[in-house]
C-alpha positions in Angstrom: 65.9 11.0 18.0 66.6 7.4 18.8 66.3 5.3 22.0 68.7 2.6 23.4 72.2 1.5 23.0 72.4 -1.2 20.6 74.7 -1.7 17.7 71.7 -0.2 15.4 71.6 2.7 17.6 75.3 3.2 17.2 75.2 2.9 13.7 72.3 5.4 13.4 74.0 7.9 15.8 76.8 8.3 13.2 74.1 10.0 10.7 74.5 13.8 11.1 70.7 14.3 11.4 70.2 11.5 14.0 71.0 12.4 17.8 70.3 10.7 21.3 66.8 11.8 22.8 68.6 13.3 25.9 67.4 16.4 27.8 69.3 18.8 25.6 67.6 17.4 22.5 64.1 17.6 24.2 64.8 21.3 25.1 66.2 22.1 21.6 63.4 20.3 19.6 60.5 20.9 22.1 60.7 24.4 21.9 58.9 24.3 18.5 56.1 22.1 19.7 52.6 23.1 21.3 49.4 21.4 22.2 47.9 18.9 25.1 49.4 15.9 23.1 52.9 17.3 23.1 52.6 18.4 26.9 51.3 14.7 27.9 54.1 13.1 26.0 56.8 15.3 27.5 55.6 14.5 31.1 55.4 10.8 30.4 59.0 11.0 29.2 60.1 13.4 32.1 59.1 11.2 34.9 60.8 8.2 33.4 63.9 10.1 32.8 64.0 11.9 36.0 64.3 8.7 37.8 67.4 7.8 36.1 69.1 11.2 35.6 68.8 13.6 38.4 69.9 16.5 36.3 66.4 16.2 34.4 64.6 17.2 37.5 63.3 20.9 37.6 64.9 23.1 40.1 63.1 23.3 43.7 62.0 25.8 44.6 60.8 26.8 41.1 62.7 29.6 39.5 65.7 29.3 42.0 67.9 28.2 39.0 67.5 28.3 35.2 66.9 25.0 33.5 67.0 24.0 29.8 63.2 23.2 29.8 62.0 26.5 30.8 60.9 27.5 27.2 58.9 24.2 26.8 55.2 24.8 26.5 54.0 22.1 28.6 52.7 23.6 31.8 48.8 22.7 31.2 46.5 25.0 33.5 43.3 23.6 35.3 40.6 26.1 36.3 40.0 27.2 39.9 37.7 24.2 40.4 40.5 21.5 39.3 38.4 20.3 36.4 40.8 19.4 33.8 42.6 21.7 31.6 41.4 25.2 30.5 43.1 25.0 27.2 45.9 27.4 28.3 49.2 25.8 28.0 52.4 27.8 29.2 56.1 27.5 29.4 57.8 26.1 32.4 59.1 29.3 33.3 55.5 30.1 34.5 56.1 27.1 36.9 57.3 29.7 39.6 53.5 30.6 40.1 52.1 27.1 39.8 50.7 24.9 42.3 49.0 21.4 42.5 46.7 19.7 45.0 44.6 22.8 46.0 41.5 22.2 47.7 38.4 24.0 46.2 38.5 26.9 48.5 42.1 27.5 48.6 42.1 27.1 44.8 39.3 29.9 44.3 41.7 32.0 46.4 44.9 31.1 44.5 43.3 31.6 41.2 42.4 35.1 42.1 45.9 35.8 43.1 47.1 34.8 39.7 48.6 31.4 40.8 48.5 28.7 38.2 46.7 25.5 39.2 48.1 22.3 37.5 47.4 18.7 37.4 49.4 16.0 39.3 51.4 15.0 36.4 53.2 18.3 36.3 56.4 18.5 38.6 55.2 21.4 40.9 55.0 22.1 44.5 51.9 21.2 46.3 49.4 23.6 47.8 49.7 22.2 51.2 53.1 23.7 51.5 53.0 27.3 53.2 56.2 28.1 51.7 55.3 27.2 48.4 52.1 29.2 48.3 54.0 32.2 49.6 56.4 32.0 46.8 53.8 31.3 44.1 51.5 34.2 45.3 54.5 36.6 45.7 55.7 35.8 42.2 52.4 36.2 40.5 51.9 39.5 42.1 55.5 40.6 41.1 55.0 39.6 37.4 51.2 40.3 36.9 52.0 43.5 35.1 55.0 42.0 33.1 52.9 39.2 31.6 51.0 39.2 28.3 47.1 39.1 28.9 46.9 35.6 27.3 49.3 34.4 30.3 47.0 35.4 32.9 44.3 32.9 34.3 42.2 35.8 36.1 42.6 39.5 36.7 44.7 40.6 39.5 43.5 40.0 43.1 42.8 43.6 43.7 40.6 44.3 40.9 38.8 41.0 41.1 38.5 41.0 45.1 34.7 41.4 44.9 34.1 38.2 43.1 35.9 36.1 45.5 34.5 34.6 48.6 35.9 35.9 52.0 36.6 32.0 52.9 38.9 31.9 49.8 40.9 35.0 50.5 41.4 33.7 54.2 42.4 30.1 53.1 45.3 31.9 51.2 46.0 34.2 54.2 46.3 31.2 56.2 49.0 29.5 54.3 51.0 32.8 53.8 50.9 33.5 57.5 52.5 30.0 58.3 55.2 30.6 55.7 58.7 31.4 56.9 60.3 32.5 53.6 61.0 36.2 52.9 58.5 35.9 50.1 55.6 35.6 52.5 56.0 39.4 53.0 55.5 40.1 49.4 52.8 38.0 49.3 51.0 39.5 52.1 51.3 43.1 50.9 49.2 42.2 47.8 46.5 40.1 49.7 43.0 41.7 50.2 42.4 39.3 52.9 42.7 41.1 56.2 39.8 41.5 58.4 38.6 45.4 58.6 36.8 47.0 61.8 33.1 46.6 61.3 33.1 44.0 58.3 34.8 43.0 55.3 38.4 42.2 54.1 41.1 44.4 52.6 44.6 45.0 52.2 47.2 45.6 55.0 47.2 49.3 54.6 45.7 50.5 57.5 46.8 50.2 61.3 45.6 47.3 63.6 42.9 47.6 66.2 44.4 47.4 69.5 45.3 43.8 70.6 44.6 44.4 74.3 41.3 46.1 73.9 38.6 44.4 76.4 35.6 42.8 75.2 33.6 45.6 77.0 35.6 48.2 75.1 34.8 46.6 72.0 31.1 46.6 72.9 31.1 50.2 73.6 32.7 50.9 70.3 29.6 49.4 68.6 28.5 51.3 65.5 31.6 53.5 65.6 33.5 53.6 62.0 37.2 53.2 62.4 39.6 52.8 59.5 41.6 49.9 60.9 42.5 46.4 60.4 40.8 43.9 63.1 43.1 40.8 63.4 43.4 38.8 66.5 44.8 35.4 65.0 48.3 34.9 66.3 49.9 33.9 63.1 48.2 36.6 61.0 49.0 39.4 63.5 52.6 38.1 63.4 52.6 38.5 59.6 51.1 42.1 59.8 54.0 42.8 62.2 56.6 41.6 59.5 54.6 43.6 57.0 55.4 46.7 59.3 51.7 47.4 60.2 51.4 49.4 63.4 48.9 49.0 66.1 46.7 51.9 67.0 46.6 52.9 70.7 43.3 52.8 72.6 43.9 56.6 73.2 43.9 57.0 69.3 40.7 54.8 69.1 38.8 56.8 72.1 39.7 60.1 70.5 38.3 59.2 67.1 35.2 57.4 68.7 34.4 60.7 70.5 34.2 62.5 66.9 31.6 60.3 66.2 29.5 59.5 69.1 28.9 60.9 73.0 27.1 58.1 74.1 27.2 57.8 77.8 28.1 54.0 77.8 31.2 54.9 75.8 32.3 57.7 78.1 31.8 55.3 81.1 33.9 52.7 79.5 36.7 55.1 78.6 36.5 56.2 82.3 36.8 52.2 83.4 39.9 52.0 80.8 41.8 54.7 82.6 41.2 56.8 79.4 39.4 59.5 81.1 41.9 62.2 80.3 40.6 62.0 76.7 37.5 63.6 77.9 38.9 66.6 79.1 37.4 69.7 77.3 35.1 67.3 75.4 31.4 68.1 75.9 30.1 64.5 76.7 28.0 64.8 79.8 24.1 65.1 79.6 22.9 67.6 82.5 19.7 68.4 83.9 19.6 71.8 82.1 18.5 70.2 78.7 19.9 68.7 75.6 23.3 70.2 75.6 26.3 68.2 76.7 29.0 69.8 78.9 32.7 69.0 79.6 33.5 67.3 82.8 35.0 70.3 84.4 31.9 72.2 83.6 29.5 69.8 85.7 28.4 68.9 89.2 28.0 65.1 90.1 24.6 63.8 90.0 24.6 63.0 93.7 25.7 66.4 94.6 23.6 69.4 96.0 20.5 67.2 96.3 18.9 69.9 98.5 18.3 71.8 95.1 15.8 69.9 92.9 17.3 71.3 89.6 20.6 72.6 88.8 21.3 72.9 85.0 24.9 71.8 85.1 24.4 68.6 87.4 25.0 65.3 85.6 21.8 63.7 84.7 21.9 60.0 85.0 21.0 57.7 82.1 18.3 55.2 82.1 20.6 52.5 83.1 21.8 54.2 86.4 24.5 51.8 86.9 26.4 52.8 83.9 28.3 55.5 85.8 28.2 53.5 89.1 31.5 53.6 91.0 33.0 56.2 88.6 32.5 59.4 90.9 36.6 59.3 91.9 37.7 59.1 88.3 35.3 62.1 87.6 36.5 64.2 90.2 39.9 63.7 88.9 38.7 65.3 85.7 37.4 68.1 87.3 33.6 67.2 88.0 32.8 68.9 91.4 30.9 67.9 94.3 29.8 71.6 95.3 28.3 74.3 93.6 30.5 77.0 92.0 29.7 80.8 91.2 27.9 80.1 88.3 25.4 77.5 89.9 24.7 79.9 92.8 24.0 82.6 90.3 21.6 80.5 88.5 19.8 79.4 91.8 19.9 83.1 92.9 18.3 84.5 89.8 15.7 81.6 89.7 14.8 82.7 93.4 14.6 86.1 92.3 12.5 85.5 89.2 10.1 83.3 91.1 10.2 85.3 94.1 11.0 81.9 95.9 11.6 82.6 99.5 12.3 79.1 100.4 14.6 78.7 97.5 16.7 81.9 98.8 16.8 80.4 102.1 18.1 77.2 100.7 20.8 79.0 99.0 21.7 81.1 102.2 21.9 78.1 104.2 24.1 76.4 101.7 26.4 79.3 101.4 27.0 79.2 105.2 28.8 75.9 104.9 30.0 76.1 101.4 33.9 75.7 101.3 34.2 78.7 99.2 31.6 80.8 100.9 33.7 84.0 101.4 34.6 84.1 97.6 31.3 83.5 96.6 29.7 85.9 98.8 32.2 88.6 97.7 31.2 88.1 94.2 29.7 91.5 92.6 27.5 89.3 90.2 26.0 87.5 93.2 25.6 90.7 95.1 23.8 92.2 92.1 20.8 89.7 92.1 17.9 90.2 94.8 17.9 86.4 96.3 18.4 87.4 99.9 14.9 87.4 101.9 14.5 90.5 103.7 14.4 88.7 107.2 16.1 85.5 107.3 18.0 83.4 109.9 21.5 84.5 110.6 23.1 81.3 109.4 25.4 82.7 107.1 27.5 85.3 108.7 29.3 86.3 105.4 26.2 86.2 103.4 24.2 88.2 105.8 26.7 90.5 106.4 26.9 91.2 102.5 23.1 91.5 102.4 23.2 94.4 105.2 25.9 96.1 103.8 24.5 96.2 100.4 20.7 97.1 101.3 21.2 100.5 102.2 21.2 101.8 98.8 18.2 99.2 97.7 14.4 99.5 98.6 13.4 96.9 101.0 11.2 94.2 99.6 10.6 90.5 100.0 14.4 90.1 98.8 17.6 91.8 99.3 20.6 92.2 97.2 
């Protein structure tokens, strides 16, 4: 090939083995050339010619059109730290996944994604362009299984995720989240850079923890294991929506949490978050009767029936009594009672009988006199079968006394009546 346009050049060009060094000649002759010296020579020639002949310039964005230089092996790859060439020189067709001017943290993440890092002499997009990063990562992910092993800079991002710092993954994610091109969706799907509930990063293959959850709710869920993403950065959340990631509801979170823990602090927070309905039928409340937990509809409020020192189904306040403070009305909506029911009355009556405790029997008799369901309780065959009424007691409960008198005829007299 010859340069110039002098008379000598015109004469030389008449020879069948002599041709002008134009872009077509470089494309045809350069396809057989290899090595760093050839790559350096190409780029020196390229920048001079590109300034004169616009057709010489490689297409933007990379891969958007075919170019006669695509098969030239002049793409010199740097390592993730940007220190010179790695000895790997690829064809310009790989320019679709090449970037330059990446900082060290971003470069680490890009290299883990299979993106090629190149020097300033190469005509490639800069890594400070969010759209360019999204295109490069998406192409690297798409073609990773098609490229020969020698064409890869590092293993795929998924298999090599443990070797890459969280900061590097997040740097790539920040760029992709800002990108407006469609390739951002493809790039995001393969990026193990999204925060998981609890700790760690991973792929966007889970639902998202509720964005509207309060800080108090988050604190109450401490120690609960959730299979969910946990992002609150606006641009990252928007990317997740573009990826089709759904958001968990607080109710879903609450039900999962109750499978793992029954801590009263969590129960109280669910009530404050108007999620009390998830507690129905779930045994979550500690009571005075021991270690067993009861469902709300089985319980009596902690400040109810205080004339009786012990009721096995009365809620036992935690050490932090303020935990349930102000929640009585919400508990009543769930069926927690202000007054004893038949089962509570039977428990007290049987205790009075077993202990021959006249005082306790009198207390129960008095309570029956002003109980809203006194008639129903006193007509219970179960309660009638227990010897809990004192043989002589004040006629404070007409129904209860009548029941006692009516059923004492067939029983021997003693300190208690049936």
